[in-house]
N, C-alpha and C positions, 0 to 999 in steps of 0.2 A: 129633241131637236128634229125638225123636218129634214128629210133627205134632200141633198143638193143634186141637181141634175146637170151634168156637164155634157154638152153636145158639141159636136164637130160638124160644120157645114162648109160647103164651097159656094163662093159667090164670085162671079166673073166681073161684076161691076166693082170699081175701086175708087175710094176718095180718101186722100191722105188727111189724117187728123184724128181727133178724139171722136168716137162714135156718139157721144152724148155731151151736152154742155154741163149737166149737173149729175154728179154720181153720189148716191147715197149708200151708206154702209152702216151696219150695226156692230159695234165692238163692245168688249167688257168695260165696265166702269173704271177698273184700275188698269192703267196702262204702264207697262214696264219699259225701261230704256232698252232699245234694240229689239223690241217686240215687232214682228211683221203684222201689219194691220189689214191690208188689202192689196189687190193687184189692179192697176189701171190699164185700160186697153188703148192702144194707139195703133192705127192702121197706116202703114207706109206702102204706097203702091210701088215706090222705087226701092228695091231691096238694097241699093247701095247707099241709101241716106244714113247718115250717122246722126242719131237723135240723142240729145242731152236733156234729161228731165230735171226740173227744179221745183222748189216749194216756196210759197209765199210766207211761210212760217218756218224758216230753216232751223230756229232753235227748238222747235218742237217735233218737226216731221222732216224726213229725208226720203227721196225717191231714188232708188237704185236704177242702174242702166237697164235692168230687165223689167222695170215698172212696178216693182214691189215697194210699197210705202212702209217705212219703218218709223217707230217712235224714237226720237232722239234722247228723251229723258222720261223719267217716271213721273206720272201725275194722275189725278183723278178727274174724270170727265164730269162736268156739271150736268144737271138735268136737262139744260138747253142744248140743242145740237151744236157741235163744234164744226166751224167751216174754215176752209183754207183752199188755196188755188194751186193746182198742179199745172206746170208749164212744160212744153216740149219744144225744143229749138233745134233746127237743122244747123249743124256746126259749119256747113260749107256756105249755104245761102243765108244763114241767120234768120230764116223764116221761123215764126214762133206761133204755136197753138196753145190754148188754155182750156182747162176744165176745172169747174168748181166741185170740191168734195165736201160732203156733209156727213159728219160722224155722229151717230146717235148712240148713247149708252144703252146696253141691253137691260132689260128689266131684271130685278132681283129674282134669284132662283128660289122657287118655293117647293120644288119636288113634285110638281104637277105631272100629269101623265104626258105621254109622248105627243098627244094631239094638241096639247096646250102650249107646247114649246115653240120658240120662234123659228122661223124659216130662214136658212142661210142662203144668201144670194150667190149665184155663180158668176165668176169673173173669168173671162178667157183672154189670153194673149194670142194674137195672130202671129204667124210666122210665114215667110215666103218659101215657096218650093219651086225650083227651076228644073225643068225637065230638059236635060241635055242642053243643046244650043239653040233650041227653038225660040224664035222671037216671041212666041206666045208664053205668057206667064199665068201660073195658076196659084191662087192664094188660098191658104188652108189655115183654119183656126185650130191650134193645139189645145188640149184639155188641161186646165189649171184648177186647183181647189184652194180656197183661202183658208187661213188658220182656223182651227176649231177650238173653241173655248169650252172646257168641261169642268164643272165644279168637282172638288174633292169631296170625299166622304158621302157620295151619293148613295141613297138607300135602295135604288133599283126601281123596278124589277130588272134583273140581268138575264141574259144579255140585253143591253140598252143600245138601240140603234142610234148611230151618229150621223152618217151621211151615206148617200147612194152614189156609187161610181158607175158611170155609163158611157158607152161610146156609140155614136150613131151608126157604126158599122154592124152592131149586133142585129140590125134588121136583115142584113144579107149574109152574115157569118154567125156561126156558133162560137161565141167567145167565152173565155175563162178568166175571172178576175182573182187577183192575189195581192197581198201586201207583205212587205218585208221591213226589217229594221227592229231596234230594241223595242220590246213590248209585243212584238208579233212572232217572228221566228228567231229572235235573238233574246238573250236574257235581259229582263224577266219575260219569259215567253208566255204566250196565251192570254195576255191582257187584252189584245185587240184581235178580232176575227173578222173575216169577210166571207160573204156568201159567194162562192165561185160562179154562180149562175146569174144571180140578181145584182151582184156588186154591192150589197148592203153591208157597210162597215159598222161593227158593234163593239162595245166594251163589255167585258165579262165580269168585272169586279170593281169595288170602289177604289178610287185613286187617292194617293196621299201626296200632296204637293211637297211636304217636307222631306220626302224621300226622292221623288223625281218630279221636277217642276214642268217639264215638257217632253213630249215624244216626237221623234221625227221618223215618219214612215214614208215608204215609197210604194205607190199603187202600180200594178202591171195588168196589161190586157193582152192575151194571147189567144190564138185560134186553138182548135182541138188538136192540131199537130204541134203545138208548142211554139209556133212562129209568132213573133212580136207583131201586134197589130197597131198599137199606139205607143208612143214614147212614154216611159215611166213618169209619173207625176209624184211630186213631194207633197206629203200631207203633214202638216204641223199641228199637233194637239197640245194646247196649253191647259195646264191644270190650274183651275181658278181657286185661289186661296180661300179657305174658310176659317173663321176664328175658333180654332179647336186646340189652341195651346195657350197656357197661362204664362205670364212673364215669370222668369226665374232669375233671381239674383246670383251673382257670381260667388258671393259669400253670404253666408246666413248672418254672420256677425262682422261688422266693419269697425275697425278701430282708427281713431283719429285724435289729434291733439290741437289745442289752441291755447296760446299764452293768456294768463290772467290779465285782466285790464285791457283786452283787445278792444278796438274801436268797432262800431257797427260797419258791416261790410267786409270784415276779415274773412278771407277764405279758410275753410276748415278741412274739408275732405270731399271726395266724390264717390258716390255709390253708383253702381252699374247693374242693370238687369238686362236680360236678353229674352227675346220671344222667338220661338221657332217659326212663327207665321211670317208672312211676307213683310219685310221691314218697310217696303215702299207702299204698302197698303195700310188701311186703318187697323187691320187686324194685328199688325206688328208694330204700330206706332205707340210708344209708351209715354206715359206721363207720371211724374213722381209727386208725392206729397207727404208731409209729416203728419202722422196720426196722433202721436203723443210725445211728451217730454217729461222726464222724471230726473231729478225733482223739478218742481215748477218755480223755484225761487231763483233769483229775485223777480223773475217774470216768467210766465208760462210759455212765452214765445221769445226765447232767447236766440233761436236759430230759424232759418228758412232754407228752402231747397229749390233750385231751378227745376221747374217741372219737366223740362226737356233734357237737360244734361245731367241732372243728378248732383250738381254742385251744392254743397252745404256751406252757408256763410252765416256770420252773426248778424243779427238785426237789432240787438239791444245791448246797451252797456251794462256793466256791473259784474263782469266775470271776476270772481275772487276765489282763488284756490284755498285760501285759509277758511272759507265758508263752505263752498261746494267744490269738491275735487273732481267730480265726474258727472256727466250727463248721459242719459240713455234716451235715444230717440227711436221710435217705431216708424220705419219708412215704408210707404206703400207704392207699388208700381202697377199701373192699370193700362191695358191696351185699349184699342179703339179710341186712341187720343184722349184717354182718361174718361170716357163716357161711363158714368157709374151704372147706367141701366144695362147696356149691351156689352161693356168691356169686362174682361177677366183680369183679376188682380192677385198680387201676392205681397208678402211683407218680409222685411228683414230688420235687424237691429243695428243701429249705429251707436257705438260707445265713444264718447268724446271725453278725453282726459284734459283737464285744465292744468297746464304746466305752470311751474312756478317762475316767477321773476322776483328780483330783489326789490321788494316794496316794503320790507320791514328791516330796519337796522337792528343790530344786537343791542340789548339793554342789560346793564348790570343789575343784579338782583339786590345789591346793597350799595350805599354810597361810600362806605369804608369797610375795608377788609383788614384782618389782623393776622400776625404771624410772629414767630420767634425762631431764633437759630442760635445754636452754640457757636461761640467764637472759633475761628480758625477751621471751620468746617466748610467744604465746598461740595458742589454737585448734590445739594439737598434741596428738596422742595419745602418752602417756608410758608406758602399760602396758596389757596385755591381760589381763583377768581371765577364766579359763576355768572353766566349771562343767559338771557332768554332771546329767542328769535323765532318768529312765527312762520318763517319761510320753511320750505321742505328740507328736512334734515339731510346732512351729508351731501349738500350741494354747494357750489361756490356762493350762492346767495345766503346760505346758512352758516358756512364755516367762518369762524371769527379769527381775526388777527389782532394781537395785542402789542402795544408799544408803550414804552415809558416816556412821559413828557417832562418829568422833573423829579428831583430828589435823589438822583444817583449820578453825580458828576464823574465819579471814578469808575463807573461801569462794573460794579460788584454784583449786579443782579441782571437776570434775563427772564423773559416770559415766553414759555413754550405753550403751544396749544395741544390739548388732548384730542386726538382725532375722533374718539368715541363720544365723549361727553361735551366737547366744545369748551371746556373749562380752560382758563389760563393758569399755568403752573408757574409760580414765581420761584426762581431757582437761583441759588448762590453760585457764582462762578469765580469769585476771588475771596481769599480768606479775609475775615473781619476780626479786628482786634477790640476786644471789650474795653480795654483801657483807653482806646482812642475814640470809638464810636459806640454808644450804647443804644441808639435808637435811629431808625431810618423811616422817613415819611415819603412815600413814593406816589407820584401821580401817574395814572395809567389811562389808556384809551383803547377802545375796542371798535373794530369795523369789520365789514365783510371783505371776502377776497375780490368780489366784483362791486362796482359802484351801484348806488341806488338807481332804480329806473327813473326815467324822466317824469316829472310831474308829481313826485312823492314829496309831501310836505314835511316829513320828519327829518331831524338832523342826521347827517351821514354817520356819526359816531356817538358813542357814549363814554363818559369819563367817570372815574372813581379814584379813591385814595387808598393806599395800602400802608399800614403802620407795622413795622417789623422791629421787634425787640431782640437785642443781642444779649445772650446769656453768658455769664463769666464762668469759665471752666479752668481747671488747674493746668497750666501750661508748663512745658519742659523748660528747665533752666538752660541757658546758653552761655558759652564761653565767648568772651570778646577781648582781643581779636581771635578769630578762629580761621586758620591756624595762627599760632604765635610763634614768631621766629626769634631765636636767641643765638648770638654769636659767642663762641667760647673756644679758647685754646684747648687742644688736646692735652692730655696728661693731668687734668684736674683730678685731685686725689679723692678717694672715697670719704664720705662724710661732709663734703663741701656743699654749701648752699648755692644752688644754681639760679633759681628764679622763683617767682610766685605766679601760679596759673589759677585764676579764680573765675567763677561763673556768676551770672546775674539771674535773678528770678523775675520774670515779667509780671507776675501776679502781685501788683502793688496793693490790691484791696482784699487780699486774703491773709488771714492770720495763720502763719506757719513758722516753724523754727528755721534756723539757718541751714545752709546746704552742707551736704557731706560729700567728700571727694574720695575717689579710688582710682587705682590704675587698672586700665583695660589692656593695653598692649605696650610692652617694653622688650623688644627682641633680645637685647644684649643684657637685660636685667641690670642696667646701670643706675636706675632712678628709683625714688619713692616719693610719695606725696603725702603731706599732712592732711588727715581727713577733715580738719576743721578750718584751717586757714589757707590750704592749697599751696603751702611752701614746698618746693621741690628740691631735694638734696640728692647727692650722688651716693651710690652704694659700691661703685667700682671706679677704676680709673678710666677716663674717657680716652679712647684710642681711635684716632682718625683712620688708621690702617685697618680697622676691624672689618670683617666681611659684612657686618650689618650697616655699615656706612656706605651710602651710594651718592657719589658726587659730592663728597664732603658733608652730606646732610644725614642726620639721624632723626628718625620720626618715632614719637611716643604718643599714646592715646590715653586720655584720662576721662573719668566719668563724674558728673555732678548730679546728686539726687536730692529731692525734697521729700517732705513727709506729708504732702497733700493727699487728698482723696479724689481719685487714686493717685499713688505716688508717681511722679514723673521724673525723668532723668534726661540729661543731654551729655553729649561727648564733645571733647575738644582735642585738637592735635597740637602737640608741642614740636616744633622743628628746631633742632640744635645744629647750627652750622659750626663745624669743628675747624679751627684754624690750625695749620700744620706747624709743628715745632721739630727741630732736628733731633729726633729720638731714634733714628734708625741709621746704621752705618751701611755704606755700600758693600755689595758683594759681587764676586767675579761670576761671570756667565760666558760659556758653559763651565761645568765643573770638571770635565774630562776633555782631552785633546790628544791628538796623534801628530807626531813629527818624525822626520827621518833622522837617522844616526849621523848623517854627514851634515856639513855646514849648509850646503845648498841642495834642494830648497828646504828650509826648515822653519818658516815663519808661522806663528799661531796668532790668529785674531781673537781677541777677548773683549768682553763688553762688561761695563760696571752697571749694576742694577741697584737702585735705591728706592724703597717704598715711599720715601718722602717726596715732596714736590718742590718746585722752585719757591724760594731761593736756597732750599735746604738739600738740593740734589746736585746735578752737574753744573759746570764741568768738573771732572774728577782728576785727581792726581794719582799716577800709577808709579810704583817703585818696588824694588826688590830689597829684603831685609839684609842687614849686615851679617846676620848669623842664620845658619852656618855659612862659612866662607865659600863653600862649594857652590852656593846658589849663584852668587855674582860671578864666580869663576866660570861657571858653565853656561849661564844664561844672561840675557840682556833683554830689557823692555823699553819700548818706545811708544809714547802716546801719539795717535794719529788723528784723534778728534776729541771733543769734550767727553764723550762716553766710551770711546774705543781706544785700545792699545794693541801693540803687536809684540809678542814674545817670540824670541829666536835664540838659537845656540850661539854662544860666544866662541867656543872652541871648534876645531875642525871636525872632530869625531867624538861621538858619545855612544858608549856601548848600548846595545838594544836592551830595553827594560822598561819598567814603570817607575816614574820619578814624581814625588810630591814637591811642586814648586810653590812656595809661599809668595803671595803678592800683596803688597800694602796698598789700599785704595783710600783716598781721602776726598770727602765731598767739599762743596763750597759754602756749607752752612756757617752760621755765626752763633756759637763756636763751631769749629769744624768737628766732623765725626769721621773716624777712620776705623778700618778693620783689616785684619790679615786673613786672606782667603787662600785655601790650598787648591791649586790647580793640578789634577792628576794627569800627567803627560805620559804617554806611551811612546817610547822611542823604538822604531823598528827599521829593518832593512827596506830600502825602497828601490824601485826601478827607475828607468830614466824619466818616467812621467811623474815621479814622486809618490807613487802608490806602494803601500806596504806589500811585501812579497812573502813574509813568514806567517806563522800562525797568529802571531799577535795582531796581525791585520784584522782578523775576524772580531777579536775583542774590541779593537779600536774602532771598528765600524759601527759599534753600538750594540753588540751582543752582550747584554748585561747578565747579572747573576741569575735573575728570574728566568731568562731565556734558556740558559745552560741547564738549570734544574728541571725545566720542562722537557728539554731534550733527553736528559737522563731518565726521567720518568717514563717517557715514551719507549725508550730502549728497553727498560726493565719490563714494562708491561708486554712488549712484544716477545721477549724471551720467555716470560711465563706462559704466554699463549702457545708458543712452540713446544714447550716442555709438556703442557697439558695435552696437546695433540699427540705427541709421541707416546705418552702413557696410555692414552685412550686407544691408540693403535695396537699397542702391545696387549692390552687387556682384551681387545676384540679377538686377536689371534689366539690367545689362550682359551677363550670361550669356544671358538671354533674347533680348536683341537680337542677340547673336552667333550664336544658332542660326537666326535668320531669314535666309532667302536673298534678302533684298532688297538690290539693288545700285543705288547712285546712278548715274544715266546719265552723270555726268561722270567716274566712275572708269574706269580701264583695265580691260579684260577680260583675265584671264590664261588661258593654255591649260590650264585645268583642266576636269575633267569634273564637271558639276554635277548634283545630284539634284533632279529637278523633281517628284517625287511623281506624282500622278494626271495622266494625259494625256487623259482622256475615253475614248471608245470606240475600239476597234481600227481601224487604218487600212484593213484589209482589208474591214471591214463598212461603211465610209463612202464616200460618193460626193463626195469633196472636190475642190475646185479647187486642185490642188497648186501652181499657180503663186503662190498667195498665200503659201505657206510660204517661197518663195525671195525674195519681195519684200514684206517686212513694211511698207515705207514707203508702199506703195500702198493699204494698208487705210484704209477710210473713217475720218475723225477721230472719229466718235462710237462707233466700234467698238473704238478703242484705249484701253487703260487709261491713266489718269494715271500719269505716271512716278513709280516708287518707292512706290506705295501698297500693292498686294497682288499676289499671285501666283495667286489662285484663278481658276478658269475663269469666264468672264463669260457670263451668259445673253443670247442675242440679244434685241434689242428689237423685238418684233412685237406685233400685236394678239392678245389672248387668244382662243384658239379656243372655240367653243361646244360643250361636251360635252352629250350628252343627259342629261336629268334623269329619274330612275327615280320612278315614282309611289309614293305611300305603301304601297299595297296592289296590287302588280301581279299580273296574271293569269299563272299558270305558263307559258302559251303564249307570253307576251311576252318571256320571259327571253332566248331566243336572239336575237331582234331587238335587244334592248337591248345585248347583248354585241357584236354585229356593228357597230352604230352607234358604240359607244364605241371599238372597234378602228379603224374608219375615221377617226374624229376624231383619235385619237392618231397615226395614220400621217400625217395632214395637218398636225400641230402641230409647227411648226419649233422651238418652245421646249421640247419634251419631250426629255430626254436619251436617248441621245447626240444632241447638237444637230447638226442638218444645216447647220452654218454654220462659220465660222472659229473654231477653238479657240485662244485666246490663252494662251500659256505666258509664263514670265518673260522679259522682254526683255533681251537681252544687248548691246544697242547695235548701231550700224552700222559697217560697214567692217571686220568681222572678217576676219583673215587665214586663219582656219580655214574650211574648206569646210562645205557643208551636212552635217548629221549624218543626214539622212534616207537610209535605205537604198534609197529609190525612185529617187533621183536624185543619185548620188555622182559626183564629178569623177573619182575613181580607184578602182580596185578594191582590195580588201584585199591581194591578193598583191603589188601594186606598192608598198605603203606599208611604211616602216621604222619598226618600233615598239620598237627597242632603247632608245630614250631613256626608255621607261617604267620601266626598271630603276633610273633616277637619281632618280625621284620619291619614293622612300621606301616604308616598309611598307604604306601605305594603298593603294598602286597595285601591290602585289606580285601580287595575283590577276590583274589586268588584264595585267600584264607577262607572267605565265605563259601567258595565253591568246593574246596576239598577238605577243609577242617571243620565243617559243621556238623559232624556226626551223622545221625540218621537223616537230618534235614537235607 
């Protein structure tokens, strides 16, 4: 590009308006929305005028207040010049000026030398300068540079000159030029440089529009002292896009679906590619097309693609999943609006799966299915119904549902669907009797879970018949009725015929012998059954009052068996309702009572108890017997209700004691039953409240024989424990005394070796008078222990020595003196152990035939003594015998 010369000049003549009627400018062929295109010059002689700029093509161009013309949208300039009118209007006077602008697209960049590049025109905005309040006005044109368009990926040579920045003051002053901004002194630095003397602006390397689309620089002019000479000017450098990037699909493989049977024009999916080049230029404008389709049936062109949006739609009918389940398309995206010569392209794969719709109903593989089932069996599968369905398996369009349309009015069968095989499983849900039904012919229908798609000509369901044969099996005999109720009076004697309880065999078409009967349950063992005819007779008397009878009912269970293959059996229950007879006499309750020996208070309440029931029970009659005569003389009885009576003393006083009072009780049965019950009455002395005060009161309060026996046993056990404890204590005292080595002086001393425990200090360390050890009788009386009391060493009786007393707070220098004084006192203390006196050991009596045991004064040496007798003393002396009786060893 040729350098642009920006000059500043002064002109005293002034004419408001555009300096020219037609302004021509050369711009890039691709115009972006918001891109500055050129600057228009407008001269205003009156600096106070407020000018508003406008465009005759406001949808394409906009003129800012500073006169910069911007593109409103992105478009491509045609080869012919584009013209529009720029207007300027005074907001106060509404005066308007116009200028026609002609835009010519720049020629294609061919990489020619700098001399062949186009020349950029300089457009300068004027501005008014007022010098203080002088009425004279001076008008000055400031320097402005239009946007510079630079193609990316230029091959150089570098640095490549772009534009020359100059000020007309460089004639009188020495100026220095510089540029600032991203690409110059800010990252990325060093892309643009300027000659500080000549003002030549150059680029140092190829540009990449995909990284930075435009650069905004600011040019400065200063003198040698660094003073600003001109106002900074903005320089915009637009990087012109080149077609250096291929389209790239967002995914290499695209997956889509389309239902089978779809009509032409059905939307399938959208594929998208992107191009890093300018999307508003041809370099980034993509076009799509389908290169191939596999498979090509039923038509090689089943799909088409919108070349601009990438939407894939169907264009032909005949999509059938049962024939073709998937289509694979190769999609191509080309930039330069699809120009196959200059555009770059790329490909991707679109996989279109044909989804299933219910266009095929299930069809039975046979018109008739057969099955068989043994009678009385339930939850068994008797037949498998198989169907075929061409739709996709395990989908609602493939899953079959079965229903019965006839042949099963009682609902004995159901049909379940096997989820894996889609077969219909005919299952028995109610027992079937061979003797009633031997054959079933069912009519069944099969259909899908979802209805057929519209337009399908097939019937929605398929029908078939199922023939089921019932197999006769040996069934269990059954009693009828079961249970069987028999009413019988109790008291029926053993051997009496009670009833006949027989069973029936449901197998009418099987040849088998008669049934056999046996007893299963008879709690009281009252009955037996004839194994052939089922006649039941009694083996014991029937008793309603038995513990095996509940609510007058006795239950027995019997078994009937056949001889079929396999043998079968059935049980039946016989219920005997026993009618009561008056076979039990009433008894008195309670059996024991307590009363006072005086007349008042002495009433005893008694109750009559009868195991029988009405009318063989109460009301009861109570009376006293005539014999013995003392009964009626001493007692009287009065009935107070049907079941209760009151017994009381007839006389004023009856001696305390236990009396047996017979009472005759008669029930209301027909005939009557009576009994004489003995009531044990305990007569005792009572206080004012009527409570017994003597010992008999305890017995009368309910302390029975068992309780008395338990109390006695506890007392005996306690005495035994006390006795055992006393014996144990005595034995322990004896053992303790046996361990003591105290010997009575009158006892003979045996030639045994005694253990004396401690003997005081060693003899070698003591200055003893050894003669005292050989003559114990010469010891002073007060120094000898009383005979048979203890064996401990006895402390000599002397006056207590005076030990030094340490002061509460001794001086450290006195500690040594204190220790020496204490040592001297201890050495002179005869009572301090070991005692410097006679140590008394256990006294062994006088006149011993054995010599002294002291090794200091022995009557004979060990070599002259015979110790063989130690072997005869037992195991306790074995160690001593080994030491002294071993001969030379």
